[in-house]
N, C-alpha and C positions, 0 to 999 in steps of 0.2 A: 840430745842423746849423750850420755856419758860414755867415754871410751877409756879403757885401761883397767888397772887392777881394782878389785873390789876391796873397799876398806875392811880391815879386820873387825870381826864381831866377837864379843865375849859371850860364850854360851850361858854363863851365869846371868848375864843381863837379860837374855832372851827368856829364861825361865821366870824371871820377875814379872814379865809381861804376858805370861800365859802360854808361851811356846813350850811344847813338851819335848821336841826333838828337832834336830837339824838333819836335813837330807839333801843329797844332790842326785836327782833322777838321771839315769842314763838311758841309752837306746833300749836296753832290755826291759825297761819299765813301760815301754810304749808298743812293743810288738810281741806277740805271743809265740811266733814260730818263724823259721827261715822263709817259709812260703809267704807269710804276711810281709816280712821285710822286703822280699823281692817284689811283691805286688805294689807296695807303697813306694818303693824306689822307682819302679817303672812308671808309676803315675806322675811322680815329680819330674822325672826325666822327660816324659811326654809333654808336660806343661812347658818345659824349657824349649823343646823342639817346636811346639806350636807358637811360642812367643807369649804365652799367658803368664809366664814367670820370667822376669828379667833378672839376670845376674849382674851384680856390679863388681867389676874386676878392678881392684885397687892397683895391683902391680903384677907384672910378670918378671920373675927373677930366675936367672940361670941356676941350675942345681949346684954348680961350683960356687955360687955366691949365696948359699943357703944361710950363712952367718947373718947377712943383711936381712933376710926374711925373719929370722929369729929376733933381731934387734927391733925391727918394725913391730912385730907382734908384742914383744915384751914392753916396748915403749908406748903401746896404745896408739900407734900412728896409722893403723889400718882402718879403712872404712868400707871394705868390701872383701872380695875374695883375693887371696894372695896365691898366685899360681907358680909352682916350681917347674921350670922347663928343662928337660933332660938335655 
């Protein structure tokens, strides 16, 4: 699995190969309402509680050391969740 920045792509090159547009889906593309968001979120959280879904925690960082968290993310060094601890 590659980690880190996505290499730049020239949209003019994409059109040469038949791509008509470039998009980046966000959460609003997957849920129709606040109620659906809450339902789906609850389902995921219940999977975690039951142990059906395992979270890989890369590192726990104190909030005052948030700079290190940003450096890890920007440098592509994270391989799981990065938790900020207040």
